[in-house]
Biopython code that builds the backbone (N, CA, C, O; Angstrom):
import numpy as np
from Bio.PDB.StructureBuilder import StructureBuilder

atoms = [
    (1, "MET", "N", (-17.221, 24.286, -3.300)),
    (1, "MET", "CA", (-16.161, 24.578, -2.343)),
    (1, "MET", "C", (-14.860, 24.766, -3.131)),
    (1, "MET", "O", (-14.526, 23.959, -4.000)),
    (2, "SER", "N", (-14.140, 25.831, -2.819)),
    (2, "SER", "CA", (-12.903, 26.124, -3.533)),
    (2, "SER", "C", (-11.763, 25.231, -3.060)),
    (2, "SER", "O", (-11.847, 24.600, -2.007)),
    (3, "ILE", "N", (-10.710, 25.189, -3.844)),
    (3, "ILE", "CA", (-9.515, 24.421, -3.475)),
    (3, "ILE", "C", (-8.944, 24.949, -2.165)),
    (3, "ILE", "O", (-8.493, 24.170, -1.325)),
    (4, "LEU", "N", (-8.962, 26.269, -1.986)),
    (4, "LEU", "CA", (-8.454, 26.849, -0.744)),
    (4, "LEU", "C", (-9.263, 26.371, 0.455)),
    (4, "LEU", "O", (-8.695, 26.011, 1.486)),
    (5, "GLU", "N", (-10.578, 26.365, 0.323)),
    (5, "GLU", "CA", (-11.430, 25.900, 1.418)),
    (5, "GLU", "C", (-11.204, 24.421, 1.715)),
    (5, "GLU", "O", (-11.174, 24.014, 2.876)),
    (6, "LYS", "N", (-11.046, 23.620, 0.665)),
    (6, "LYS", "CA", (-10.763, 22.193, 0.863)),
    (6, "LYS", "C", (-9.426, 21.995, 1.568)),
    (6, "LYS", "O", (-9.295, 21.153, 2.456)),
    (7, "THR", "N", (-8.438, 22.783, 1.159)),
    (7, "THR", "CA", (-7.108, 22.680, 1.758)),
    (7, "THR", "C", (-7.136, 23.078, 3.227)),
    (7, "THR", "O", (-6.546, 22.403, 4.070)),
    (8, "ILE", "N", (-7.810, 24.155, 3.526)),
    (8, "ILE", "CA", (-7.917, 24.610, 4.921)),
    (8, "ILE", "C", (-8.618, 23.548, 5.766)),
    (8, "ILE", "O", (-8.198, 23.267, 6.889)),
    (9, "GLY", "N", (-9.684, 22.959, 5.227)),
    (9, "GLY", "CA", (-10.383, 21.890, 5.943)),
    (9, "GLY", "C", (-9.479, 20.716, 6.236)),
    (9, "GLY", "O", (-9.513, 20.157, 7.332)),
    (10, "LEU", "N", (-8.667, 20.339, 5.262)),
    (10, "LEU", "CA", (-7.731, 19.240, 5.454)),
    (10, "LEU", "C", (-6.655, 19.601, 6.471)),
    (10, "LEU", "O", (-6.305, 18.786, 7.325)),
    (11, "LEU", "N", (-6.133, 20.816, 6.382)),
    (11, "LEU", "CA", (-5.102, 21.250, 7.324)),
    (11, "LEU", "C", (-5.613, 21.264, 8.763)),
    (11, "LEU", "O", (-4.854, 21.004, 9.698)),
    (12, "GLU", "N", (-6.883, 21.565, 8.937)),
    (12, "GLU", "CA", (-7.456, 21.610, 10.284)),
    (12, "GLU", "C", (-7.473, 20.234, 10.944)),
    (12, "GLU", "O", (-7.577, 20.138, 12.167)),
    (13, "THR", "N", (-7.373, 19.181, 10.158)),
    (13, "THR", "CA", (-7.402, 17.826, 10.716)),
    (13, "THR", "C", (-6.008, 17.235, 10.913)),
    (13, "THR", "O", (-5.868, 16.150, 11.477)),
    (14, "MET", "N", (-4.980, 17.941, 10.452)),
    (14, "MET", "CA", (-3.617, 17.404, 10.495)),
    (14, "MET", "C", (-2.908, 17.772, 11.803)),
    (14, "MET", "O", (-3.179, 18.822, 12.386)),
    (15, "PRO", "N", (-1.998, 16.901, 12.262)),
    (15, "PRO", "CA", (-1.185, 17.245, 13.437)),
    (15, "PRO", "C", (-0.176, 18.347, 13.087)),
    (15, "PRO", "O", (0.173, 18.537, 11.922)),
    (16, "ASN", "N", (0.274, 19.054, 14.099)),
    (16, "ASN", "CA", (1.164, 20.211, 13.885)),
    (16, "ASN", "C", (2.438, 19.876, 13.137)),
    (16, "ASN", "O", (2.892, 20.682, 12.324)),
    (17, "ASP", "N", (3.035, 18.713, 13.379)),
    (17, "ASP", "CA", (4.292, 18.405, 12.697)),
    (17, "ASP", "C", (4.089, 18.304, 11.190)),
    (17, "ASP", "O", (4.966, 18.701, 10.422)),
    (18, "LYS", "N", (2.952, 17.783, 10.759)),
    (18, "LYS", "CA", (2.667, 17.710, 9.324)),
    (18, "LYS", "C", (2.355, 19.094, 8.766)),
    (18, "LYS", "O", (2.731, 19.409, 7.637)),
    (19, "ILE", "N", (1.677, 19.914, 9.547)),
    (19, "ILE", "CA", (1.361, 21.272, 9.102)),
    (19, "ILE", "C", (2.649, 22.065, 8.906)),
    (19, "ILE", "O", (2.755, 22.850, 7.963)),
    (20, "GLU", "N", (3.620, 21.870, 9.782)),
    (20, "GLU", "CA", (4.909, 22.551, 9.640)),
    (20, "GLU", "C", (5.595, 22.142, 8.341)),
    (20, "GLU", "O", (6.208, 22.976, 7.674)),
    (21, "THR", "N", (5.495, 20.872, 7.981)),
    (21, "THR", "CA", (6.088, 20.386, 6.741)),
    (21, "THR", "C", (5.386, 21.011, 5.539)),
    (21, "THR", "O", (6.039, 21.449, 4.591)),
    (22, "VAL", "N", (4.067, 21.052, 5.580)),
    (22, "VAL", "CA", (3.295, 21.654, 4.488)),
    (22, "VAL", "C", (3.646, 23.130, 4.370)),
    (22, "VAL", "O", (3.822, 23.645, 3.266)),
    (23, "TYR", "N", (3.746, 23.806, 5.499)),
    (23, "TYR", "CA", (4.070, 25.233, 5.496)),
    (23, "TYR", "C", (5.443, 25.476, 4.880)),
    (23, "TYR", "O", (5.611, 26.398, 4.081)),
    (24, "ALA", "N", (6.424, 24.655, 5.246)),
    (24, "ALA", "CA", (7.775, 24.800, 4.686)),
    (24, "ALA", "C", (7.752, 24.604, 3.173)),
    (24, "ALA", "O", (8.431, 25.325, 2.442)),
    (25, "PHE", "N", (6.970, 23.628, 2.701)),
    (25, "PHE", "CA", (6.868, 23.387, 1.268)),
    (25, "PHE", "C", (6.210, 24.558, 0.562)),
    (25, "PHE", "O", (6.678, 24.988, -0.492)),
    (26, "VAL", "N", (5.130, 25.080, 1.129)),
    (26, "VAL", "CA", (4.445, 26.217, 0.522)),
    (26, "VAL", "C", (5.371, 27.425, 0.478)),
    (26, "VAL", "O", (5.388, 28.158, -0.511)),
    (27, "ARG", "N", (6.137, 27.636, 1.536)),
    (27, "ARG", "CA", (7.102, 28.743, 1.536)),
    (27, "ARG", "C", (8.132, 28.553, 0.431)),
    (27, "ARG", "O", (8.528, 29.517, -0.225)),
    (28, "PHE", "N", (8.568, 27.309, 0.222)),
    (28, "PHE", "CA", (9.548, 27.031, -0.830)),
    (28, "PHE", "C", (8.979, 27.356, -2.206)),
    (28, "PHE", "O", (9.620, 28.052, -2.994)),
    (29, "ILE", "N", (7.782, 26.861, -2.499)),
    (29, "ILE", "CA", (7.246, 27.092, -3.841)),
    (29, "ILE", "C", (6.852, 28.547, -4.054)),
    (29, "ILE", "O", (6.673, 28.975, -5.194)),
    (30, "ASP", "N", (6.716, 29.304, -2.987)),
    (30, "ASP", "CA", (6.413, 30.727, -3.107)),
    (30, "ASP", "C", (7.679, 31.584, -3.079)),
    (30, "ASP", "O", (7.608, 32.804, -3.227)),
    (31, "SER", "N", (8.831, 30.949, -2.889)),
    (31, "SER", "CA", (10.080, 31.703, -2.753)),
    (31, "SER", "C", (10.575, 32.222, -4.100)),
    (31, "SER", "O", (10.144, 31.766, -5.159)),
    (32, "ASP", "N", (11.481, 33.177, -4.034)),
    (32, "ASP", "CA", (12.075, 33.742, -5.242)),
    (32, "ASP", "C", (12.940, 32.719, -5.967)),
    (32, "ASP", "O", (13.129, 32.819, -7.179)),
    (33, "ILE", "N", (13.460, 31.749, -5.249)),
    (33, "ILE", "CA", (14.280, 30.709, -5.870)),
    (33, "ILE", "C", (13.434, 29.908, -6.844)),
    (33, "ILE", "O", (13.881, 29.595, -7.947)),
    (34, "TYR", "N", (12.231, 29.581, -6.447)),
    (34, "TYR", "CA", (11.343, 28.765, -7.273)),
    (34, "TYR", "C", (10.663, 29.597, -8.351)),
    (34, "TYR", "O", (10.465, 29.124, -9.470)),
    (35, "ARG", "N", (10.305, 30.830, -8.019)),
    (35, "ARG", "CA", (9.553, 31.688, -8.925)),
    (35, "ARG", "C", (10.481, 32.286, -9.974)),
    (35, "ARG", "O", (11.504, 32.883, -9.638)),
    (36, "LEU", "N", (10.127, 32.127, -11.232)),
    (36, "LEU", "CA", (10.904, 32.675, -12.331)),
    (36, "LEU", "C", (9.995, 33.544, -13.189)),
    (36, "LEU", "O", (8.776, 33.378, -13.162)),
    (37, "PRO", "N", (10.567, 34.457, -13.940)),
    (37, "PRO", "CA", (9.737, 35.300, -14.813)),
    (37, "PRO", "C", (8.942, 34.458, -15.807)),
    (37, "PRO", "O", (9.408, 33.398, -16.224)),
    (38, "PRO", "N", (7.740, 34.917, -16.195)),
    (38, "PRO", "CA", (6.896, 34.138, -17.117)),
    (38, "PRO", "C", (7.583, 33.782, -18.424)),
    (38, "PRO", "O", (7.327, 32.717, -18.986)),
    (39, "GLU", "N", (8.456, 34.659, -18.918)),
    (39, "GLU", "CA", (9.099, 34.380, -20.200)),
    (39, "GLU", "C", (10.145, 33.270, -20.107)),
    (39, "GLU", "O", (10.648, 32.807, -21.131)),
    (40, "SER", "N", (10.473, 32.843, -18.900)),
    (40, "SER", "CA", (11.500, 31.808, -18.742)),
    (40, "SER", "C", (10.878, 30.471, -18.378)),
    (40, "SER", "O", (11.386, 29.771, -17.502)),
    (41, "THR", "N", (9.787, 30.108, -19.038)),
    (41, "THR", "CA", (9.091, 28.856, -18.763)),
    (41, "THR", "C", (10.023, 27.668, -18.919)),
    (41, "THR", "O", (9.997, 26.747, -18.103)),
    (42, "SER", "N", (10.848, 27.679, -19.961)),
    (42, "SER", "CA", (11.760, 26.558, -20.163)),
    (42, "SER", "C", (12.783, 26.499, -19.042)),
    (42, "SER", "O", (13.191, 25.411, -18.636)),
    (43, "THR", "N", (13.206, 27.661, -18.531)),
    (43, "THR", "CA", (14.151, 27.686, -17.417)),
    (43, "THR", "C", (13.505, 27.103, -16.169)),
    (43, "THR", "O", (14.155, 26.394, -15.401)),
    (44, "LYS", "N", (12.219, 27.403, -15.967)),
    (44, "LYS", "CA", (11.498, 26.869, -14.819)),
    (44, "LYS", "C", (11.410, 25.346, -14.925)),
    (44, "LYS", "O", (11.619, 24.632, -13.944)),
    (45, "THR", "N", (11.100, 24.865, -16.114)),
    (45, "THR", "CA", (11.031, 23.424, -16.336)),
    (45, "THR", "C", (12.387, 22.782, -16.076)),
    (45, "THR", "O", (12.473, 21.720, -15.459)),
    (46, "GLU", "N", (13.443, 23.430, -16.550)),
    (46, "GLU", "CA", (14.797, 22.914, -16.322)),
    (46, "GLU", "C", (15.121, 22.892, -14.831)),
    (46, "GLU", "O", (15.756, 21.952, -14.352)),
    (47, "ALA", "N", (14.694, 23.915, -14.093)),
    (47, "ALA", "CA", (14.956, 23.960, -12.654)),
    (47, "ALA", "C", (14.250, 22.815, -11.941)),
    (47, "ALA", "O", (14.821, 22.184, -11.051)),
    (48, "ILE", "N", (13.017, 22.551, -12.330)),
    (48, "ILE", "CA", (12.254, 21.455, -11.718)),
    (48, "ILE", "C", (12.907, 20.127, -12.061)),
    (48, "ILE", "O", (13.061, 19.272, -11.189)),
    (49, "GLN", "N", (13.295, 19.941, -13.328)),
    (49, "GLN", "CA", (13.963, 18.708, -13.733)),
    (49, "GLN", "C", (15.273, 18.535, -12.987)),
    (49, "GLN", "O", (15.642, 17.416, -12.632)),
    (50, "SER", "N", (15.980, 19.633, -12.744)),
    (50, "SER", "CA", (17.231, 19.568, -12.000)),
    (50, "SER", "C", (16.991, 19.098, -10.566)),
    (50, "SER", "O", (17.747, 18.284, -10.037)),
    (51, "MET", "N", (15.918, 19.625, -9.937)),
    (51, "MET", "CA", (15.597, 19.195, -8.576)),
    (51, "MET", "C", (15.262, 17.714, -8.544)),
    (51, "MET", "O", (15.696, 16.995, -7.644)),
    (52, "LEU", "N", (14.490, 17.254, -9.523)),
    (52, "LEU", "CA", (14.150, 15.837, -9.587)),
    (52, "LEU", "C", (15.390, 14.994, -9.851)),
    (52, "LEU", "O", (15.527, 13.893, -9.318)),
    (53, "GLY", "N", (16.290, 15.517, -10.674)),
    (53, "GLY", "CA", (17.532, 14.802, -10.972)),
    (53, "GLY", "C", (18.397, 14.627, -9.741)),
    (53, "GLY", "O", (19.027, 13.585, -9.562)),
    (54, "ILE", "N", (18.428, 15.637, -8.898)),
    (54, "ILE", "CA", (19.203, 15.550, -7.664)),
    (54, "ILE", "C", (18.655, 14.430, -6.789)),
    (54, "ILE", "O", (19.423, 13.653, -6.222)),
    (55, "ALA", "N", (17.343, 14.343, -6.677)),
    (55, "ALA", "CA", (16.730, 13.279, -5.881)),
    (55, "ALA", "C", (17.000, 11.919, -6.514)),
    (55, "ALA", "O", (17.203, 10.928, -5.812)),
    (56, "HIS", "N", (17.001, 11.879, -7.846)),
    (56, "HIS", "CA", (17.195, 10.610, -8.556)),
    (56, "HIS", "C", (18.571, 10.012, -8.279)),
    (56, "HIS", "O", (18.716, 8.790, -8.235)),
    (57, "GLU", "N", (19.573, 10.851, -8.093)),
    (57, "GLU", "CA", (20.917, 10.309, -7.880)),
    (57, "GLU", "C", (21.041, 9.553, -6.553)),
    (57, "GLU", "O", (21.978, 8.777, -6.367)),
    (58, "TYR", "N", (20.105, 9.775, -5.637)),
    (58, "TYR", "CA", (20.124, 9.063, -4.358)),
    (58, "TYR", "C", (19.225, 7.828, -4.366)),
    (58, "TYR", "O", (19.143, 7.114, -3.367)),
    (59, "ALA", "N", (18.561, 7.580, -5.471)),
    (59, "ALA", "CA", (17.651, 6.430, -5.567)),
    (59, "ALA", "C", (18.448, 5.127, -5.521)),
    (59, "ALA", "O", (19.554, 5.033, -6.053)),
    (60, "ASN", "N", (17.861, 4.140, -4.877)),
    (60, "ASN", "CA", (18.475, 2.821, -4.793)),
    (60, "ASN", "C", (17.655, 1.872, -5.662)),
    (60, "ASN", "O", (16.557, 1.478, -5.270)),
    (61, "PRO", "N", (18.168, 1.496, -6.842)),
    (61, "PRO", "CA", (17.399, 0.639, -7.754)),
    (61, "PRO", "C", (16.968, -0.688, -7.130)),
    (61, "PRO", "O", (15.953, -1.259, -7.531)),
    (62, "GLU", "N", (17.723, -1.178, -6.161)),
    (62, "GLU", "CA", (17.385, -2.453, -5.524)),
    (62, "GLU", "C", (16.110, -2.348, -4.682)),
    (62, "GLU", "O", (15.474, -3.361, -4.393)),
    (63, "LEU", "N", (15.738, -1.134, -4.293)),
    (63, "LEU", "CA", (14.563, -0.950, -3.441)),
    (63, "LEU", "C", (13.296, -0.612, -4.239)),
    (63, "LEU", "O", (12.211, -0.527, -3.665)),
    (64, "ILE", "N", (13.427, -0.422, -5.541)),
    (64, "ILE", "CA", (12.278, -0.027, -6.350)),
    (64, "ILE", "C", (11.160, -1.065, -6.278)),
    (64, "ILE", "O", (9.987, -0.701, -6.192)),
    (65, "GLU", "N", (11.508, -2.359, -6.311)),
    (65, "GLU", "CA", (10.487, -3.405, -6.223)),
    (65, "GLU", "C", (9.722, -3.322, -4.907)),
    (65, "GLU", "O", (8.519, -3.584, -4.867)),
    (66, "GLN", "N", (10.422, -2.956, -3.821)),
    (66, "GLN", "CA", (9.765, -2.855, -2.519)),
    (66, "GLN", "C", (8.809, -1.668, -2.459)),
    (66, "GLN", "O", (7.867, -1.663, -1.666)),
    (67, "GLU", "N", (9.052, -0.666, -3.295)),
    (67, "GLU", "CA", (8.190, 0.512, -3.303)),
    (67, "GLU", "C", (6.810, 0.193, -3.862)),
    (67, "GLU", "O", (5.823, 0.826, -3.487)),
    (68, "GLU", "N", (6.740, -0.774, -4.747)),
    (68, "GLU", "CA", (5.455, -1.158, -5.335)),
    (68, "GLU", "C", (4.526, -1.655, -4.231)),
    (68, "GLU", "O", (4.798, -2.674, -3.596)),
    (69, "GLY", "N", (3.451, -0.949, -4.008)),
    (69, "GLY", "CA", (2.477, -1.331, -2.990)),
    (69, "GLY", "C", (2.859, -0.910, -1.571)),
    (69, "GLY", "O", (2.167, -1.263, -0.617)),
    (70, "ALA", "N", (3.948, -0.163, -1.422)),
    (70, "ALA", "CA", (4.399, 0.234, -0.081)),
    (70, "ALA", "C", (3.360, 1.109, 0.622)),
    (70, "ALA", "O", (3.121, 0.954, 1.820)),
    (71, "PHE", "N", (2.749, 2.023, -0.120)),
    (71, "PHE", "CA", (1.752, 2.902, 0.483)),
    (71, "PHE", "C", (0.569, 2.087, 1.000)),
    (71, "PHE", "O", (0.105, 2.297, 2.121)),
    (72, "GLU", "N", (0.090, 1.166, 0.185)),
    (72, "GLU", "CA", (-1.041, 0.340, 0.585)),
    (72, "GLU", "C", (-0.709, -0.490, 1.820)),
    (72, "GLU", "O", (-1.534, -0.620, 2.725)),
    (73, "ARG", "N", (0.501, -1.052, 1.859)),
    (73, "ARG", "CA", (0.908, -1.840, 3.034)),
    (73, "ARG", "C", (1.007, -0.976, 4.284)),
    (73, "ARG", "O", (0.609, -1.400, 5.368)),
    (74, "ALA", "N", (1.533, 0.224, 4.135)),
    (74, "ALA", "CA", (1.670, 1.130, 5.280)),
    (74, "ALA", "C", (0.306, 1.524, 5.832)),
    (74, "ALA", "O", (0.111, 1.565, 7.047)),
    (75, "ILE", "N", (-0.635, 1.814, 4.943)),
    (75, "ILE", "CA", (-1.989, 2.182, 5.383)),
    (75, "ILE", "C", (-2.654, 0.997, 6.071)),
    (75, "ILE", "O", (-3.284, 1.155, 7.116)),
    (76, "ALA", "N", (-2.514, -0.187, 5.485)),
    (76, "ALA", "CA", (-3.115, -1.380, 6.083)),
    (76, "ALA", "C", (-2.536, -1.632, 7.464)),
    (76, "ALA", "O", (-3.261, -1.987, 8.394)),
    (77, "GLU", "N", (-1.222, -1.447, 7.597)),
    (77, "GLU", "CA", (-0.572, -1.663, 8.898)),
    (77, "GLU", "C", (-1.004, -0.600, 9.907)),
    (77, "GLU", "O", (-1.270, -0.908, 11.069)),
    (78, "LYS", "N", (-1.071, 0.638, 9.458)),
    (78, "LYS", "CA", (-1.438, 1.744, 10.359)),
    (78, "LYS", "C", (-2.858, 1.578, 10.902)),
    (78, "LYS", "O", (-3.114, 1.841, 12.077)),
    (79, "TYR", "N", (-3.763, 1.147, 10.053)),
    (79, "TYR", "CA", (-5.157, 1.073, 10.454)),
    (79, "TYR", "C", (-5.627, -0.353, 10.773)),
    (79, "TYR", "O", (-6.824, -0.598, 10.918)),
    (80, "ALA", "N", (-4.688, -1.274, 10.877)),
    (80, "ALA", "CA", (-5.053, -2.654, 11.223)),
    (80, "ALA", "C", (-5.599, -2.688, 12.641)),
    (80, "ALA", "O", (-5.103, -1.996, 13.529)),
    (81, "THR", "N", (-6.610, -3.489, 12.834)),
    (81, "THR", "CA", (-7.174, -3.653, 14.173)),
    (81, "THR", "C", (-7.053, -5.104, 14.597)),
    (81, "THR", "O", (-7.238, -6.027, 13.803)),
    (82, "ASP", "N", (-6.747, -5.272, 15.835)),
    (82, "ASP", "CA", (-6.676, -6.630, 16.378)),
    (82, "ASP", "C", (-8.081, -7.061, 16.771)),
    (82, "ASP", "O", (-8.723, -6.438, 17.616)),
    (83, "ARG", "N", (-8.538, -8.115, 16.157)),
    (83, "ARG", "CA", (-9.887, -8.609, 16.467)),
    (83, "ARG", "C", (-9.754, -9.883, 17.288)),
    (83, "ARG", "O", (-9.670, -10.987, 16.750)),
    (84, "CYS", "N", (-9.736, -9.704, 18.567)),
    (84, "CYS", "CA", (-9.596, -10.846, 19.463)),
    (84, "CYS", "C", (-10.905, -11.186, 20.125)),
    (84, "CYS", "O", (-10.971, -12.127, 20.916)),
]
sb = StructureBuilder()
sb.init_structure("model")
sb.init_model(0)
sb.init_chain("A")
sb.init_seg("    ")
for serial, (resi, resn, name, xyz) in enumerate(atoms, 1):
    if name == "N":
        sb.init_residue(resn, " ", resi, " ")
    sb.init_atom(name, np.array(xyz, "f"), 0.0, 1.0, " ", f" {name:<3s}", serial, name[0])
structure = sb.get_structure()
């Protein structure tokens, strides 16, 4: 099964609001802003690093410890069942 087929299968199970987010992201990475000529690989890397740097400036170092295991806790909470 190809990556495209796997992706389509996964998208078919997602709610519309998540699909809209995925679509917006795919449009972004396919846009002319993101796409650079092949000879400018270093420029592309710099652009990606710049985007990550922008996100980094909003990071709160005090919350980094809380991020450790946050995904696991969220999944456990989401799928927790009350056994009464």
